[in-house]
Structure formats: C-alpha cells, structure tokens
N, C-alpha and C positions, 0 to 999 in steps of 0.2 A: 504494500500500500504506500502511496505517495506520502513522504514525510510531513508535508504541510497538512495533508488531510488527517493523518494520525495525530499531529499536534492539536489540530482544531478540535477533534473529538475528545482528546485528553483534557483540554481546557474547558470544553462544555461540560464534561462529566464532573470535574472538580467544582464547577460553578453551581450545578443543579443538585449534586449529591445530597447536600443538607436538606433540600426541600422535598426529596422523594419520600413516598410512603414507607414507613418502617425504618427510616434512616437511623433511629436510635437503637435498632436491634443489632447486636454485634454479629450474629450469624448471617444476617442478611447483608450487612455492610461488607463482610468478607466475601460473600458470594458475588456481590456486585463488582468488587475489586477484581476478583478472579475472572469474571466474565469480561470485564473491560480489557484485562491483560490478554485474554484469549482473542478478543476481537482485534486488538492492535497487532497480534501475531498472525492471525488468519487473514485479516483484511476482507475487503469485498471480493466476491467471486469474479473471475475474469473468464474470457472466452477460452482460455486454456483449460479450465475446469470442465470435465466431461459433462457434468449435469447442468452446466451453464453455457455450453458452447454455442447455443442459438439465441441466447438472451444476454445482451450487454446491459450492465447496470452503471455504466459510466456517468450517466446523467444524475443518478442518485449519489454516486461517490463524489462528483464534482459540485453538486448542489449545496447551497448553504441553508440547511434546515436546522432550526433550533426548537427545543422543547417549548410547547405552547405555554404561555404564562398561566399561572393558577387562576387568575381572575377572568380569563377569557371565557365568555359564554354568550355567543351571539345568536344562539338558537332560540326561536320563539315557540310558544305552545302550538301555534298554527303549523309551523314547520314539522313538528313532531306528529301532530294529529294527521297530517297528510300521509305520513309514512307508517304510522302504527298499524300493526296487524290486528284485525278485529278478533276479539275473544282471547287475546294473549296477555300474559303478564309481561309488563314492559319495563325494561331497564334501559335508560338512555345515558350515553356517554358523549360528552361534547368535548372535542379536541382531546380525547383520551381520558377525561375525568368524569366520574359519576355525577349526573345531574339529578339529584333527588327530586327537585321540584317539577321536573318534566316526566318522571317515572311513575308508573302505576303498577305496583307489585301486588297489592291486595293482601287480605288475610291469608296466611299460609297454613296448610294442614300440618299436623304433627309429623315430624320427620323430614321436613323440607326446609332447606336454607337457600335463599336467593338474595344476594347482596353484592356489594362491591368488594374487590380484593383489598382496597385500601382500608375499608372498614374492618375487615377480618384482621389485617395486620395491626390495626389499632387496638382491637378488643380481644382477639383470640389468636395471636400470632403462632401459637403452638400447632394450630391446625395446618399451617402452611410450611412449617420448617422442613418437613421431610421432602416437600416438593421444590421449595425455592432455596433451601439452605444447603444444597448439595455442594461438594467440592468441585473443582474444575473438571469438566468433562470434555469429551470429543464432540464439539458442536458440529452439526451437519453443515453449517455455513456461517459466515461472519454475521449474517443477519440475525441468527438465533442468539449468538453471543451478544450482539448489540442490544437485542431485546432484553436479555437477562440483566445487562448492566443498567439500562435506562428505564426498565419497567416501573410504572408508577401506580397504575390502576387497571381495572378490568372487571370481569364478572366472575363471581364465585357461586357455583351451584352445587349443592350437596343433597342427594336423595338417599335417605336411610333404607336399610334392608326391608324389602317387601312393600315399599310405598310406591304407588303409581300416581303421578301427577297428571290429571286429565288435561288441564289447560297448557298450551304450548308457552314457552318462554321466548320472548322477542328481545334480543340484545341489539339495540340500535346504536351504532357508532356514527356520530355526525362530525364532519369536518367543517370548520367555519373560519379558520385563520390561515391566511396565505403564508407560505414558506415555513409552516410549522411541521415538526416531527412528532409523531405519537408512537408509543411502543406499548400497546395494550397487551395484557397478559390475562387469559381466561383459564379457569380451572373448573372442570365438571367431574364430579365423583358420583357414580351411581352404584350403590352397594347391592349385594346379592338380591336378585329377584325384583329389583325396582324398575321403574319405567319413566322416561322423560323425553320430551321433544323440544328441541332448541332451534331457533332461527337466529343466526348471526348475520347481521345486516350492516353493510358499510355504505354510507351515502354522504353527499356534500350539499351544503346550502347553496353554493354558487360554483363557478368554474375555476376556482383558485388552483394554484400550484402548491402541493404539499406532499408529505411523505408519511405513509402509514405502514408500520411494521408490527405485525400481529402474530402472537403465538397462542394457540388454544390446545390445552391438554385435556384429554378425556380418559377417565379411568372407569372401566366397566366390569363390575363384579360378576360372580357366578350366576348365570341365568338372568342377568339384567339386560335391558334393551334401551338403547339410546339412539334417537334420530337427531342428526345434526345437519341442518340446511344452511348453506352459506350463500348469501346474495351480495355480490359485489357490484355496486353501481356508483363508484367514486366519480369525482370530477374527471372530465376527459383530458385534463392537463396534469392529473395527479399520478403519483407513484405508489403502488400497493404491493407489499410483499407479505405473505401470510403462510403460516404453518399450522396444520391440524394433525395432532398426534393422538392416536387412540390405542389404548392398551386393554385387550380383552381377556377376561377370565373364562373359566370353563362354561361352555354353552352360552356365553355372552353373545349378544347380537348388536351390530353397529350398522346403521343405515346413514349414508352420507350423500348429500347432493351439493354440487358446487355450480353456481350460476354466475358467470363473469360477463358483465356488460360494459362496465366503465373502465376508467384509467387509461392514461397514455401508455403506461407500462405496468402490467400486473402479473404477478407470479404467485401461484398457490401450490404448496407442497402438502400432500396428504400421506401420512405414514401410519399404517395400521398393523399392529402386532397381534396375530392370533396366537396367543401365548399359552393356551390351555386347550385340552381336548374339546372338540365339538363347537368351537367358536365360529361365528358366521359374520360376514360383512357384505354389504351391497354398496357400491360406489357408483353414483350417477353424476353426470355433469353436462353442462351446455355452455359454450362460449360463443359470443357473437361480437364480431369486430367490424370496424369501418374506418375510413380515413387512413391514418397511419398508426392506429393502435397496435400494440404488441401484447398478447396475452399468452401466458405459459402455465401449463398444469403438469406437475410431476407427481405421480402417485406411486406408492410402494406398499404392497401387501405381503407380509412376511408370515407364511404358514410355518409355525415352529413346532406344533403338536398335532397328533392324529385327528382325523375326521373333521377337519376344518372345511368350510365352504366359502367361496368368494365369487362374486359376480361384479363386473365392472362394465359400464355402458356410458361412453362419452361421445358427444357430438359437437361439431363446430360449424358455424356459418360465417364466412369471411367475405367482406366486400371492400371496395376501395383498394388502397395499397397497403392493407393491413397484413399482419403476420400472426400466426398462432403456433404454439408448440405443445405437443402432447407426448409425454413419456410415461408409460405405465409399466411398472416392473412388478412381477409376481415371483416370490422366492418360495420354494418348497424344500424344507430342510430334511435331512436324513430321517429324523424321528416323525415326520409328518406324513405317515402312511394314510392311505384311504382319504386323501384330500381331493376336493373337487373345485377347480378354479377355471374361470373363463373371463376374458376381457374383449371388448369391442370398442373401436374408435372409428367414427365415420365423419367425414368432412365434406362440406358443400362450398365450393368456390363460386362466388357470384361475379367476379371480375377477373380479367387476365392478370392484373397486378397483385392480387391477393396470393398469399403463400402460406403453406402449413408444413411443419416438420413433425411427423408422427413416428413414434418408435415404441410399439408394444414389445415387452420382453418377458420371457419365461426362463427362470433359473431353477432347474429341478434336480434335486439330489436324492429323491425317493423313487421307488419303482412301482408301487401300488397306488397310482394316482390317476385322475382324469383332469387333463389341463388342455386349454386351447386359447387361441387369440386370433384377432383379425383386425385389419385396418383398411379403410378405403378413402380415396380422395377423388372427387368428381364434380361435375357441373349439373345443372338442372337437366333432366331427361327431355330431349326434344320431342320424343313420342308422347310423353305425358302432357307437355305444353300443347302439342297439336290436338290431342284428345279433348282438352278443355276448350281450345279455340274453336274446334269443330262443333262444339255444343253451345256456342254463343257467348263464351266468356272472353272478355277483352284481354289484351296482352298483359296489362299491369295486374289485373285481378288473377289471371292464371299464374303468373309469376309469384304473386303474394300467397296464393293458396298453397302452392307447392312448398314454398319456404316455410310457411306456417306449419304445414303437416310434418315436415322434416324435423323442425325444432320441437314441436309440441309432443313428439313421441317421448322425449325425455321429461318434459313438464308433466305430462299426463300420469307419470308413474308416482307422483307425489300424492300421498293420502291426505295431507293436511290441506283441506279445501281452501281456506282463505289465502294461503301461500300460492297454491296452484292457480287460483283466479288472478292474484296479483301478477304472477309471472306471465300468464296469458295476456293480460293487458299490456305489460311491458313489451311483450313480443309484438303485439299489434302496432305499438308506437315505432317499431323499427321497420315497418313495412310502409309502402306508399299510402298516403292519406286516402281513405275512402275505398281502398282496394278490397277490403274484407267487409262483409255485412256486420 
C-alpha cells in the first residue's frame, strides 16, 4: 500500500479511536490495534490478487473518506417511511450510527434481543468479547481488517433457543454525508431451533460520493433457520464493499439472497460454512447494472461435514458499458461425504459494451457426493422477441417483458411478500416507462 495512504489511515485511526464505541474496553482496544496493524500490512487488494483481478479498488484507496461525524443525521422521518418494509421491525442507521428516533422495534417477545452493537458494548460488552475481542487473524482482505479497526456500530440480533420471531427485521442503513466512510458491523446469533428473517438494506438520501464497508456475521445453531436478504441500492456514485459470513451448526438452514442495484463500484463476499452434519444453505442473487457501474459477487460455500446440501442461483442483467463479476466457489472436504451441491449463474447482456466475468468453481475432495455447476452469458432471444411482436406487442414492451421475466425468476423465489413486491417495483423502474402494465 502506498505510504501516504497508510499514513493517512494511521492518522485517522488515532484521531477517531477515542470516540469509537467501547473505546474504554481494553480487549476491544487491543483488537482494534491489531486489526489496524493487519490492514496496514495487507493493504487494499490489487488486480494481482486472484479474487480481485477483475475489480480495481483504486478509487477507494485513493479517495479521501473520513468517518462521519457523530452529530451527522440528515435523514428525515419521511425518508425512512418511504423505505421501511411494511410489517417489519425497523432499525435505522444513519451514516453508520443507530438512529433510535427513526427506528420502530416494538415490544419484543421473551428470548429476543434486537438493538445496536454500540448499545451492547455499552451495557453488556461480555456478550461480544468472544466475537470482537479475538487476537489477530488471517483477514480475507484488507477491507475486513479495516472494518475491524474502525467499526463503531451496527445491528445486534440474538434469538434464544426454540424462539421463532414471526415479524421480519429490517436493518436500514442510510447514507447522507458526502465523502464519509462507514464501517458497520452486524452480528446475528440464532440459537438451537430458533427462526428469524432479516432484511439488510443499504440506501442513500441523495447521489453523494461515499464509502460503505460492511461486515455481517451470522451464527446458526443446531436446527435453527435464518433468512438473510441483502438489498443494495446505494448512490450511483458510491463505493460499497460488504461481507456476509454464516457459520452453520448441525441441521442448520441458511437462506441468502443478494440484490445489487446501486453503487458505482460494489462488491459482496458471501462465505458460508456448513460446519456440522446435515447443514443446508440456499444462495440466490440478482445484479442489475447500467452506465459504467461495476458490481462483483464472490460466494464461497464450504461443505466441511457429511450430508450437507447447497443450492446457488444467481442472475445478472447488464446494460450500458457496465461490468459484472460472479465467482462462486463450492468446496467439499474429505469428511463431507453424501453432500449435494449445485450452482447456476446466468447473465443477460443488453448492450454490446456490457461485460461479465463469470467463474463457477467446484473443489471436491470426497467421493460420495452429487455436485454440479453451470454458467451462461447471452442476449435476448430473437425468436422470443419475434413471438411477442407477432402477437401485437410493440418492441419496447416485448423487450421489457423478457427482461422482467428473466430477472423476476430470482425475485419470485422470495417468500417474504413485502420484500418481493418491493423488488418487483424496483425492477419495473429499471425498464422503459410504460413498457409493462
């Protein structure tokens, strides 16, 4: 990493460290110091790194992003109301900090905790020490180390054993400050036999330039079920880097969906560990790009124990001179016999300038398994367009109908009705006005 960039982050860290949540906790202070040291050693990923060879983060490295001031809160109740998911318990974070006055959590049943990470650090820090107070580790990238050093707030969700929360939880992260950096850290713990649905939503009030660096850790106990839906509609001038890490226990189930619509540059890493027998995961995703957007998804499913099941289904719709990257890796380790894994990635290019790099991967070290993968890249089928035109559908409507049907195949898989309807409305806004009824 450039020495000037390293010095800048070191100065910023020393400036803001006393103001970060839990700064008075010796174990957390040490963890942050070690994370910063790791970041300065690792640096930002470059095109020489295999997992980043199609995605340059030079604009983030060279940008001058500073931690948003504590007093910044330019979000209004009307902004939140327009984005809030009907029927959900709502936690709002503005520029990375919990906004209690904009949130609507409601009365919680016994065995459910929904609050901010900063609040837990203030009142019950022992709940987080095992997760946040670890010694220096091998961070998957400099972004993960940067998040660990600068994390200040985020969501904390804990569902005790046997508890099922019927209402979904909507985590709304709003960006309002230009040139701000936020490093949100979310932790979800679902104990044995519990059930919870979470929507992690990133949006902007205006079209500002900013940098959002998010880490979400999900721990799923024996027989527990967690749905995690991530909706990224950041400013089209913003930079968004996110990691979702799921650790599954015996017979645990994880359903993930990732919808990427915004950002000038957006990267999401999803890492799922099927670490006990019978664990299951479903990973779905849809990315839609236009202009000169660049959206990257890297997923990793690690079958470590027997009888695991994984399904992955990602689609991309690319227009303009945009670019997308999809890398899906499935690992089946020697002890993971009788596993069943399949992944699919399909991409639709709407212009000659759009480009996608897709790389599905299987790494199999066991012999009693069922595994497969596939990837396609293509344009709209002229026969299907002709079929619609021959039945009186005009060219724009025929084009829109086919694009909608292609993308909606992913959206329709969502059981959470308010989210599914929200995504279908967003999809319509990406199509020519009036093209669909």
